[in-house]
N, C-alpha and C positions, 0 to 999 in steps of 0.2 A: 289138670287145673289150668284155668285161664291165667295168662300172664298178669303180673301186678302192674299198677299204673294205669295209663290210658292209652294202650297201644292200639293200632289198627293192623290186623294181620289176617292172612288167609288160613282157612281150616281145611285140611285134607282128609278125605274119607278114611275111616278105619277099615281093617280087614273084615270086621263083623258086618253082616249084611243088614239091610234096612229093616227087614221084618223082625229080626232078633232085637235090634235096638228099639223098635216100636213096641215090642212086647215088654221089654224091660221098662220103658217109660210108663206104660199102662200099669204094670204091676207096682212100680214104685209110687205112682200117683194114688193108686187104690189103697196103699198102705197108710195114707193119711186119713182114712175114714175114722170117724170118732166112734169109740166103743159103744155098742147099742145101749148098754145099761146107763151110760152117762148121757147119751143123746136123748134117751127117753125122758130124762128129768130136766132137759133144757127149757128155760122159761121162754126163749125165743129161738128162732132159727140161727144157729151159730155160723152158718155159711152165707147168710144174707148180706147184701151190700146196701149202704145208705146213699140214696140219690143225692141228698144234701152234700155228702162228702165229695161225691163226684162233681157236683156243681161248683163247689168251692175250688176244687183242683182246676176245673176249666176256667173259672174266673181268674185264677192266678196265672194260668198259662197264657191267657189273653192279655192280661195287664203287664206281665213280666215275661216276654218271649224268651224261650230257652234256646241257647246256641249250642246245645249238646249234640252228640253224634246222631241221634235219631232225627231231630229236626233238620240237621245239616244234610243228612243223606236223602231225606225226603225233598228238601228244597232243591238239591242238585238234580234229582230225577225229574222234578216238575219244571225245571228251568228250560226255557226255549222261547221260540217266537210267539207262541200263544199259550193260554192257560191249559193245564192238563186235567185229566179226570183222576180222582183219587178214591180208592176203595178203603174204607176204615172198618175193620172187622173187630167187634167188641168195642164199639165206638164210645159207649157211655154218653156223656153230654158233649163230647167233642174236644177233649183236652189235647189229643195228639194231632188232630187234623185242622181244627178251626184256626189255630195260630198261623197256618199257611194260607189264609184266605185270599191273599193277593195273587197267589199262584194257581188257585183251584178254579177250573172252568165248571166242573160239576163234581159234587161229593156224593158218593154212595155209602151210606152209613148202615151197618148191620149190628144189631144187638138183640139180646133176649128180653131186654126191658123196654116195654112200650113207653113207659113214663120218661125214661131217660132219653129215648129217641125224640119224644115230643119236646123235651127241653133243648136238645140239640137243634131240632128244626127251627124252634123259635129264635135261638141264637144265630143260626145261619141266615135266617131271614133278615135280622137286624144288621148283619154284617154284609149282606148282599151276596151270599154264597148260594148258588142253586144246589138243592139237595134232594135226594131221594132216600127215604128211610125204609129199611126192611126189617121187620120184627121177626126174629127166629134165631135158631142156632146154626152156626157155620160148622160143617159144610152143607147142612140140610137145605139151606136156602141159596146155595151158590148159583143155581140156575136162574134165580130171580134178579140177578144183577148182570149188567153187560161186562165185557172185558174192559178193564181200566188201564190207564197208563202206569199207575203206581198203586201199591197197596201197603197198608200199615196195619199191624195187629199188635197193639201195645198192652202189656200186662194182662194177657189173655191165656197164654199157653198152659199155665198151671191149672187151668180149669178144663183142659182138653185131654181126655183119656186116649182118643184115637188121634194122636198127633200127626202121624204119617198122612192120614186122610185129610186132616185139616190143612197141612202144608201143601199137599198136592193140589187141593182145590184152590188154595190161595194162588199158587203158581199158575194154574190153568186160567184163572180169571185176571191175570196181570200180563200185559205185553211188555212192560218195562221192568222196574225194580220192585222187589218185595222187601219190606223192612219189618223186622220184629224188634220189640223191646220187652225185656223181662228182668226181674231181679235175679241176681246170681243164685240166691237160695229161694226155696219155697216161701211165699209171702207170709205164711203163718209160723215160720221158723222161730221168730222172736219170742213166741209163747212157750217154747219148750221148757224153760225152768219153771214156769207157772203150772204147766200140766203135771210136772213131776211133784211140785210142792202140794198142790191141792187135790190131785187125783192119784198120785203115784204111778203115772203113765209116762212112758218114754215115747217120744215122737220120732218119726223117721228123719233121716238126713237128706236123702235123695227123693226125687230127682233134683238136679241143679242145672244151671244154664248150659254147662258143657254137654249135658245129655241131649238137650234140644239141638245144640249146634252139631253134635256128632250125627244125629239122625238126619238133619237137613243135608249134611254133606254126603251121607250114605245114600240119600235119595237122588243124588247126582247134581245137586246145586253147588255152584262155585261160591261157597259161603265166605264172607268176610265178617270180621268181628271187631267191635270196640267195647271196652268196659270203662266205667267211670263211677265216681261217687254220685249217689242220687242227689238231685238239685233241691229236694224238699225234705224237711224233717217229717218223720212218720206222724208224730203227734206234737201239738203245740203246748201241751201241759200234761202234768202227771195225772190230773183228773180225767182228761180225755183218754189217756192211755188206760187207766183203770176201768173206765166205763166200757171201752172196747174189749178189754181182756175178759171182763165178766161175760160178755156176749159170746166171745169166741171159745171160751173154755167151759161154757154151760153153767155159769154161776148166776145166782140171783143178783140183780142190780144192787140190792141192799148191801152186798159184800164189797162194794167198790172201795170203801175206806180200808178194809183189810187187805184187799189186793194192792192198793197203793202202798201201804206199809210194807208188804212183802216185796214189792218191786224195789223199794229202797234198801231193804235188808239184803236182797240178792244182788245189789249193785247193778240193776238194770236201768237206772235213770241217772243222768240223761242217756237216751238211747243213741248208739252210734248210727250214722246214716247207712242205708243199704248200699250195695254195689249194684248198678244197673248195667245190663249187657244189651248192646245193639247188634243185631245180626241182619245182614242183607245180601242179596244176590240179584243178578240181572236175569 
């Protein structure tokens, strides 16, 4: 288990080899698959992401710069006599990278969503940040970007079955510091009581952040770790939570009021903030 509080500490590789840890990560991530009978009745894609939600997060990151460990470690690595190059994998609309605009000489942004990359490029242009966007999945498109001074992959790894390949490619394309940010638990863990209530389905517990950290260490990286409370609330209202829950657990949107009532009955509101983990190595 990761230490409590907000420590910074080094993580030493376990005796288990990287391939075994990578296989465990893949198996645990695959256990999050939604049962086919439930998925077939889903009104919308339960795994989809809202570009508007990403844009709102980026707006807030730009308006209220975060001094948390991820931003701090990126700023340290980009500090120097000149501006550095930054690779942002899973960039979205730029929440993790654009707040560092004054230190970025060129931003290379990779994401599977072309629309979010368009949003990022428009923001970067207004902020005066030179940017190259690459639409595709990492590490499939790794050869399409040059080696950067620093890399960030924020809130991405729980979407990555082949985490070892992902991390190796990230390390190969970075000559300085690699930084990861991820929630301590799977980002859909908060829905576990609702899955049980509405579908009678138990959801997995792992993987968790320490599984990612252990794999990175086993790959030979001199990993350092910090953990803290998330700076943002997951939802701003019970109504927003209920609408999101309907989508994520494959319920019709018309059930939002029932979901909201259930959330209150189960003591899920207000939601406690997540714990976020920052991982980095040189």
